[in-house]
C-alpha positions in Angstrom: 0.0 0.0 0.0 1.1 3.5 -0.9 2.9 5.4 1.8 2.6 9.2 2.5 6.4 9.5 2.4 8.6 7.6 0.1 8.5 6.5 -3.5 6.0 4.4 -5.3 9.0 2.6 -6.9 9.7 1.2 -3.4 6.5 -0.8 -3.6 6.5 -4.4 -4.9 4.3 -5.8 -7.6 0.6 -5.6 -7.0 0.9 -2.6 -4.7 -2.3 -0.7 -3.8 -2.0 3.0 -4.7 -4.4 5.8 -4.5 -4.4 6.4 -8.2 -5.8 3.0 -9.0 -9.5 2.4 -9.9 -11.6 0.4 -7.5 -11.8 -2.3 -10.1 -8.0 -2.6 -10.2 -7.7 -2.5 -6.4 -10.2 -5.3 -6.1 -8.3 -7.3 -8.7 -5.0 -6.9 -6.8 -6.5 -7.7 -3.4 -8.2 -10.8 -4.8 -4.9 -11.9 -6.5 -3.0 -11.4 -3.2 -5.6 -13.5 -1.3 -5.3 -16.3 -3.9 -1.5 -16.2 -3.5 -1.8 -16.8 0.2 -5.1 -18.6 0.7 -4.5 -19.4 4.4 -4.0 -15.8 5.4 -6.5 -14.4 7.9 -5.6 -10.7 7.6 -3.5 -8.1 5.9 -0.7 -5.7 6.9 -0.5 -2.3 5.3 3.1 -1.8 6.4 3.9 1.5 4.7 0.4 2.1 3.5 -0.6 5.3 5.4 -1.6 7.2 2.3 -3.8 4.4 1.0 -5.3 3.7 4.4 -6.2 7.3 4.8 -8.0 7.4 1.5 -11.7 6.7 2.1 -12.3 5.8 -1.5 -9.6 3.1 -1.4 -10.6 1.7 2.0 -14.4 1.5 1.2 -13.4 -1.3 -1.1 -12.4 -3.4 1.8 
């Protein structure tokens, strides 16, 4: 998830950024869940910008 400070280039593949459409965010989240099917949660790590964006978080 996109941080407030730092570069988008620091993020790995499938990162959630505030410039993505809701459709693309959903696609990336679903792909991540498929990659780790036993996961019970998620960690936003550096994602303060994304987690503060109501539009992005409503998707969850």
